[in-house]
C-alpha positions as CSV (number, residue, x, y, z in Angstrom):
1,M,113.4,92.7,83.6
2,E,111.3,90.1,81.8
3,V,109.3,91.3,78.8
4,D,107.4,89.7,76.0
5,T,109.5,90.4,72.9
6,L,113.0,91.9,72.2
7,I,113.8,92.8,68.6
8,D,117.4,93.6,67.6
9,A,117.5,95.5,64.3
10,R,120.0,97.1,61.9
11,W,117.9,100.2,61.8
12,I,114.9,101.5,63.7
13,I,113.0,104.3,61.9
14,P,110.5,105.6,64.5
15,V,109.0,108.3,62.3
16,E,108.7,110.5,65.4
17,P,110.8,112.5,66.0
18,A,111.1,113.3,62.3
19,G,114.5,112.5,60.8
20,T,115.5,110.0,63.4
21,V,117.2,106.8,62.4
22,L,118.5,104.5,65.1
23,T,121.3,102.1,64.3
24,E,122.2,98.8,66.0
25,S,119.3,99.3,68.3
26,S,116.5,97.2,69.9
27,L,112.8,97.6,70.4
28,V,111.1,96.1,73.4
29,I,107.4,94.9,73.3
30,D,105.5,94.1,76.5
31,R,101.8,93.6,77.0
32,G,101.0,94.8,73.5
33,S,102.9,98.1,73.8
34,I,106.3,99.5,72.9
35,R,108.1,99.5,76.2
36,D,111.6,100.8,75.2
37,L,113.9,101.8,72.3
38,L,117.6,101.6,73.1
39,P,121.0,100.5,71.9
40,T,121.2,96.7,71.5
41,A,124.0,96.2,74.0
42,A,122.0,98.1,76.7
43,A,118.8,96.2,75.8
44,H,120.6,92.8,76.3
45,Q,121.7,93.9,79.7
46,R,118.4,95.4,80.8
47,Y,115.8,92.9,79.5
48,A,115.2,89.2,79.4
49,A,112.6,88.4,76.7
50,R,110.4,85.4,76.2
51,E,110.9,85.9,72.5
52,H,114.1,87.4,71.1
53,L,114.4,88.1,67.3
54,K,117.7,89.2,65.7
55,L,116.8,91.0,62.6
56,T,120.3,92.3,61.8
57,R,119.6,93.0,58.1
58,H,116.3,94.8,58.7
59,A,114.7,98.1,59.3
60,L,111.8,98.4,61.8
61,I,109.1,100.9,61.0
62,P,105.6,101.7,62.3
63,G,102.9,99.6,60.8
64,L,101.6,101.2,57.6
65,I,98.1,102.6,57.6
66,N,95.8,102.4,54.6
67,L,93.7,105.6,55.0
68,H,91.1,104.8,52.4
69,T,89.9,101.5,51.0
70,H,86.9,99.3,50.3
71,A,88.4,96.1,51.6
72,A,85.6,93.7,50.5
73,M,86.0,94.8,46.9
74,S,89.1,92.7,46.7
75,L,86.6,90.1,45.3
76,M,86.1,92.4,42.4
77,R,89.8,92.8,41.6
78,G,90.1,93.2,37.8
79,L,86.3,92.9,37.2
80,A,86.1,96.1,35.2
81,D,89.4,97.8,34.1
82,D,90.3,100.6,31.7
83,V,87.0,102.5,31.9
84,S,86.1,105.9,33.3
85,L,84.9,106.2,36.9
86,M,81.2,106.8,36.1
87,E,81.2,104.0,33.5
88,W,83.0,101.8,36.1
89,L,80.4,102.6,38.8
90,N,77.2,102.7,36.8
91,H,77.7,99.8,34.4
92,H,80.0,97.4,36.3
93,I,80.5,97.9,40.0
94,W,77.0,98.9,41.2
95,P,75.2,96.2,39.2
96,A,77.6,93.6,40.5
97,E,77.1,94.8,44.1
98,R,73.3,94.8,43.7
99,Q,73.5,91.2,42.7
100,H,76.2,89.8,45.0
101,V,77.0,91.9,48.0
102,S,76.0,90.2,51.3
103,D,77.3,89.6,54.8
104,E,79.2,86.6,53.4
105,F,80.7,88.6,50.5
106,V,81.9,91.3,52.8
107,F,83.4,88.9,55.3
108,D,85.2,86.8,52.7
109,G,86.4,89.9,50.7
110,T,87.6,91.7,53.7
111,L,89.5,88.7,55.1
112,L,91.2,88.4,51.7
113,A,92.1,92.1,51.8
114,C,93.5,91.7,55.3
115,A,95.8,88.9,54.2
116,E,97.1,91.0,51.3
117,M,97.5,94.1,53.5
118,L,99.3,92.3,56.3
119,R,101.6,90.6,53.9
120,G,102.5,94.2,52.7
121,G,103.1,95.6,56.1
122,V,99.7,97.4,56.5
123,T,98.5,97.0,60.1
124,C,95.5,99.3,60.1
125,F,92.9,100.2,57.4
126,N,90.1,102.8,57.1
127,D,87.2,101.1,55.4
128,M,84.1,102.3,53.6
129,Y,81.7,99.5,52.6
130,Y,78.4,97.8,53.3
131,F,77.8,95.3,56.1
132,P,80.5,96.8,58.4
133,E,79.7,94.2,61.0
134,A,81.0,91.5,58.6
135,A,84.1,93.6,57.9
136,A,84.6,93.9,61.7
137,R,84.5,90.1,62.1
138,A,87.0,89.7,59.3
139,A,89.4,92.3,60.8
140,L,89.2,90.6,64.2
141,A,89.7,87.2,62.7
142,A,92.9,88.6,61.1
143,H,93.9,90.3,64.4
144,M,94.2,93.5,62.3
145,R,93.4,97.1,63.4
146,A,90.6,98.8,61.5
147,T,88.5,101.9,61.4
148,L,85.1,100.9,59.9
149,G,83.0,103.3,58.0
150,I,79.3,103.7,58.7
151,V,78.2,104.0,55.1
152,V,75.5,106.6,54.2
153,I,74.2,106.7,50.7
154,D,70.8,107.8,49.3
155,F,69.9,104.7,47.4
156,P,69.0,101.2,48.6
157,S,71.3,98.2,48.6
158,A,71.2,94.7,50.0
159,Y,72.4,96.2,53.2
160,A,69.9,99.0,53.8
161,S,66.9,100.7,52.3
162,D,67.7,104.5,52.7
163,A,70.1,106.9,54.4
164,Q,68.5,106.6,57.8
165,D,68.5,102.8,57.6
166,Y,72.3,102.9,56.8
167,L,72.9,105.1,59.8
168,S,70.8,103.1,62.2
169,K,72.4,99.8,61.2
170,G,75.9,101.2,61.2
171,L,75.5,102.9,64.6
172,A,74.1,99.7,66.1
173,T,77.2,97.9,64.9
174,R,79.3,100.5,66.5
175,D,77.5,100.2,69.8
176,E,77.9,96.5,69.8
177,L,81.7,96.6,69.0
178,R,82.9,99.9,70.3
179,H,84.8,98.3,73.1
180,E,86.9,96.1,70.8
181,P,90.5,97.4,71.2
182,L,91.4,96.9,67.6
183,L,88.3,98.6,66.1
184,D,87.2,102.2,65.7
185,F,84.4,103.6,63.7
186,C,83.7,106.7,61.5
187,L,80.9,108.0,59.4
188,A,81.3,107.3,55.7
189,P,78.9,109.2,53.4
190,H,79.8,107.9,50.0
191,A,80.1,111.3,48.1
192,P,78.4,114.6,47.7
193,Y,76.7,113.4,44.5
194,T,75.0,110.4,46.3
195,V,74.0,112.0,49.6
196,S,71.3,114.7,50.1
197,D,71.5,117.8,52.2
198,A,69.0,116.2,54.6
199,S,71.1,113.0,55.0
200,F,74.2,115.1,55.6
201,S,72.3,117.0,58.3
202,H,71.4,113.8,60.1
203,L,74.9,112.3,60.0
204,L,76.5,115.6,61.1
205,T,74.3,115.4,64.2
206,Y,75.7,112.0,65.0
207,A,79.2,113.0,64.2
208,E,79.0,115.9,66.7
209,Q,77.2,113.9,69.4
210,L,79.5,110.9,69.2
211,D,82.8,112.7,68.2
212,L,83.1,110.6,65.0
213,T,85.3,111.3,62.0
214,I,83.6,111.9,58.6
215,H,85.3,110.1,55.7
216,M,84.1,110.6,52.2
217,H,85.0,110.9,48.5
218,V,85.3,114.6,47.5
219,H,86.4,116.3,44.3
220,E,87.5,113.0,42.8
221,T,86.7,114.0,39.2
222,A,86.1,117.1,37.1
223,H,82.6,115.7,36.2
224,E,81.7,115.5,39.9
225,V,82.6,119.2,40.4
226,A,80.7,120.3,37.3
227,E,77.6,118.3,38.2
228,S,77.6,119.9,41.7
229,V,77.7,123.3,40.2
230,S,74.8,122.4,37.9
231,R,72.7,120.8,40.7
232,F,73.5,123.0,43.6
233,G,75.0,126.1,42.2
234,M,78.3,125.5,44.0
235,R,81.3,123.2,44.0
236,P,81.1,120.1,46.3
237,L,83.5,121.4,49.0
238,A,81.6,124.7,49.2
239,R,78.4,122.8,49.7
240,L,80.0,120.7,52.4
241,H,81.2,123.8,54.1
242,R,77.8,125.4,53.9
243,L,76.4,122.3,55.6
244,G,78.9,122.4,58.4
245,L,80.8,119.2,57.6
246,L,84.3,120.5,57.4
247,G,86.5,120.4,60.5
248,P,89.3,118.5,62.1
249,R,87.3,115.3,62.0
250,F,86.8,115.5,58.2
251,I,88.8,113.3,55.7
252,A,88.5,114.3,52.1
253,V,89.3,111.3,50.0
254,H,91.0,111.9,46.6
255,A,90.7,115.7,46.6
256,V,92.0,115.8,43.0
257,H,90.3,118.9,41.7
258,L,90.9,121.6,44.2
259,D,91.6,125.3,43.6
260,D,93.7,127.5,45.9
261,A,90.7,128.8,47.8
262,E,89.5,125.2,48.5
263,I,93.0,124.3,49.8
264,A,92.9,127.3,52.1
265,R,89.5,126.2,53.3
266,L,90.8,122.8,54.2
267,V,93.6,124.5,56.1
268,E,91.2,126.8,57.9
269,H,89.1,123.9,59.2
270,G,92.0,121.6,60.0
271,S,90.6,118.9,57.6
272,H,92.6,116.0,56.2
273,V,93.1,114.4,52.8
274,A,93.4,110.8,51.9
275,H,95.6,110.7,48.7
276,C,95.0,107.6,46.5
277,P,97.4,108.2,43.6
278,S,97.2,104.8,41.8
279,S,93.4,104.7,41.7
280,N,93.3,108.4,40.6
281,L,95.6,107.5,37.7
282,K,93.9,104.3,36.7
283,L,90.5,105.9,36.5
284,A,92.0,109.0,34.8
285,S,90.6,111.1,37.6
286,G,93.7,113.3,37.6
287,I,96.7,114.1,39.9
288,A,95.9,115.6,43.3
289,P,97.7,118.9,44.1
290,I,99.6,117.2,47.0
291,H,102.6,119.6,46.9
292,A,100.2,122.6,47.3
293,L,98.3,120.8,50.0
294,T,101.3,119.9,52.1
295,Q,102.9,123.3,51.6
296,A,99.8,124.9,52.8
297,G,99.8,122.7,55.9
298,V,97.0,120.2,55.1
299,N,97.6,116.8,56.8
300,V,97.8,114.2,54.0
301,G,97.8,110.4,54.4
302,L,97.9,107.6,51.8
303,G,95.2,105.2,50.8
304,T,94.9,102.5,48.1
305,D,91.2,102.8,47.4
306,G,89.6,99.4,46.7
307,A,91.3,96.5,44.8
308,A,88.6,96.9,42.1
309,S,90.1,100.2,41.0
310,N,93.7,100.0,41.9
311,N,94.1,96.8,41.7
312,R,96.5,96.4,44.7
313,L,96.2,97.1,48.3
314,D,99.8,98.0,48.3
315,V,100.8,101.1,50.4
316,W,104.4,100.8,49.3
317,S,103.4,101.5,45.7
318,E,101.3,104.5,46.9
319,M,104.3,105.9,48.8
320,R,106.6,105.8,45.9
321,L,104.0,107.0,43.4
322,A,102.9,109.8,45.6
323,A,106.5,111.1,46.0
324,L,107.2,110.8,42.2
325,L,103.9,112.5,41.2
326,A,104.4,115.4,43.7
327,K,107.9,116.0,42.1
328,A,106.6,115.9,38.5
329,A,103.5,118.0,39.1
330,S,105.3,120.7,41.1
331,G,108.4,120.8,38.9
332,S,110.5,120.4,42.0
333,A,112.6,117.4,42.8
334,E,112.7,118.5,46.4
335,S,108.9,118.1,46.7
336,M,107.9,115.3,49.0
337,P,111.1,113.7,50.2
338,A,111.2,110.1,51.2
339,E,110.8,110.9,54.9
340,Q,107.5,112.8,54.1
341,A,106.1,110.0,52.0
342,L,106.8,107.5,54.9
343,A,105.1,109.9,57.3
344,M,102.0,110.0,55.0
345,A,101.8,106.2,55.2
346,T,102.1,106.2,59.0
347,I,101.8,109.1,61.5
348,N,99.9,111.4,59.1
349,A,97.2,108.7,58.4
350,A,97.0,108.0,62.2
351,R,96.5,111.7,62.8
352,A,93.7,111.9,60.3
353,L,91.9,109.0,62.1
354,G,92.5,110.5,65.5
355,L,94.7,107.5,66.4
356,D,98.1,109.3,66.6
357,E,98.3,108.8,70.4
358,K,98.1,105.0,69.8
359,I,99.8,104.2,66.5
360,G,101.7,105.8,63.6
361,S,105.2,105.9,65.1
362,L,107.5,103.7,67.2
363,T,107.1,105.7,70.4
364,V,107.3,104.3,73.9
365,G,103.8,103.7,75.2
366,K,102.2,103.4,71.8
367,C,100.7,100.1,70.6
368,A,103.2,97.7,69.2
369,D,102.1,97.9,65.5
370,I,105.5,97.2,63.9
371,V,106.8,96.1,60.5
372,A,110.3,94.6,59.8
373,V,111.6,95.1,56.3
374,D,114.6,93.0,55.0
375,L,116.9,95.3,53.1
376,S,119.5,92.7,52.3
377,A,118.3,91.6,48.9
378,A,120.6,92.1,45.9
379,E,118.1,94.5,44.2
380,L,118.4,96.7,47.3
381,A,122.2,96.9,47.4
382,P,123.9,99.1,48.3
383,C,122.0,100.9,51.0
384,Y,123.2,104.4,51.8
385,D,119.9,105.8,53.3
386,P,117.4,103.3,54.7
387,V,114.5,105.8,54.6
388,S,115.1,106.6,50.9
389,H,115.4,102.8,50.3
390,L,112.0,102.1,51.9
391,V,110.2,104.6,49.6
392,Y,112.1,104.3,46.3
393,A,113.6,100.8,46.2
394,A,111.9,98.4,48.6
395,G,108.4,97.0,48.2
396,R,105.9,94.8,50.0
397,E,107.8,91.7,48.9
398,H,110.6,92.7,51.4
399,V,108.3,92.8,54.4
400,S,109.3,89.9,56.7
401,H,107.6,90.4,60.0
402,V,104.4,92.2,61.1
403,W,103.1,92.8,64.7
404,V,99.7,94.3,65.6
405,N,99.3,95.1,69.3
406,G,102.4,93.1,70.0
407,K,101.0,89.9,68.3
408,L,103.2,88.5,65.6
409,L,101.0,88.1,62.5
410,L,103.7,87.6,59.8
411,D,106.7,85.6,60.7
412,D,109.5,85.5,58.1
413,G,106.9,86.1,55.3
414,A,104.4,83.5,56.5
415,S,101.1,84.3,58.1
416,T,100.6,83.0,61.6
417,V,96.8,83.4,61.6
418,L,95.4,83.2,58.0
419,D,95.3,80.3,55.6
420,S,96.2,81.6,52.2
421,E,95.0,78.5,50.3
422,E,91.6,78.7,51.9
423,L,91.3,82.4,51.1
424,K,92.3,81.7,47.4
425,A,89.7,79.0,47.2
426,K,87.0,81.2,48.5
427,A,88.0,84.0,46.1
428,N,87.8,81.6,43.2
429,L,84.3,80.6,44.2
430,W,83.2,84.2,44.2
431,R,84.8,84.7,40.8
432,K,82.6,82.0,39.4
433,R,79.5,83.5,41.0
434,I,80.2,87.1,39.8
435,S,81.5,86.3,36.3
436,P,80.8,82.6,35.4
437,L,82.3,83.0,32.0
438,A,85.7,84.3,33.3
439,A,88.7,82.2,32.6
């Protein structure tokens, strides 16, 4: 039988079923989907492929999913480091955004982010930023999968004048692009402290009518929680619960400062958490109670946050850090084993986005979003357990090949669709505009 692509690999780690590691096996891609997983000898007998790759030192895994980022902010990487979150927002990021954010800024910044993420094995990202139509064009230019946030915030920007304007423009973008197979949309209110009850009420109506996920920053800092108690007489999650926002389509980003009752509330409503450990540490926001969340049954995925606060869009770093922090914070070395960390970067994130029927595992019938990782480097020797190696030893520098929807986007470490020199040149032009005195 003739098919598009046949990949022979040393290991295939499908993520589902959990605990499965296939050795000396092959994966078959046809018409953008995974057609088969089977032993290599049987694959060679059964299939004739137009493209045949022999990756005999590699592990194949599902494409990584960045569950929370602000992709265009890659153009602000390193702009304001080593300051607190509110100092960072009020005195650095928001002023720069007011002056510079535009359709062009978002397109260039998102394309730069796509190049970084694809190089690191990220095949899908969940974005929250202005001008989502520009982010959509960039994702499509990179042939990358994206869920684009329809931002809602109660102050004006270069993109929109008020909450209703944000909603109207974002929903119009969704209507225009909703049939693009690589794009999905969600509602992305910024945070409880920047969105009013009235605005939440409006976006909840759209979420229910259009079956859209709600993706927002929640309980990121102790200051946010204290301010909510002062302004509204309750903690942010309690306010969101009162307004009816919690449910199986709700993704709480960061979720650092949660008590036991709030964790139970997330479980009760089937809500999800996007864990961003590097950003939380860099901004001194704290360490999210991931062990308690996962033990309680909350679905947790991994995000990088934006490059302005991380400063890497590197899901490999987030996997390793999440596993280590969970162990240290819980006092148990058994907390978050490598297999669970990999699931957080793949199927758990897909589940949070409502995309687990399409992506997140190497399952026959799912989209062929696949990453090959070369585990032959000296710094990775010897390899006793490939799953452990992926989380604790390997990094994005070991990613060799990336496919999205069956299209090869990274071939032996080289992009097949994006010009890195052109992207770097554009990034340098933006640096000169944003901070003319920077070296």
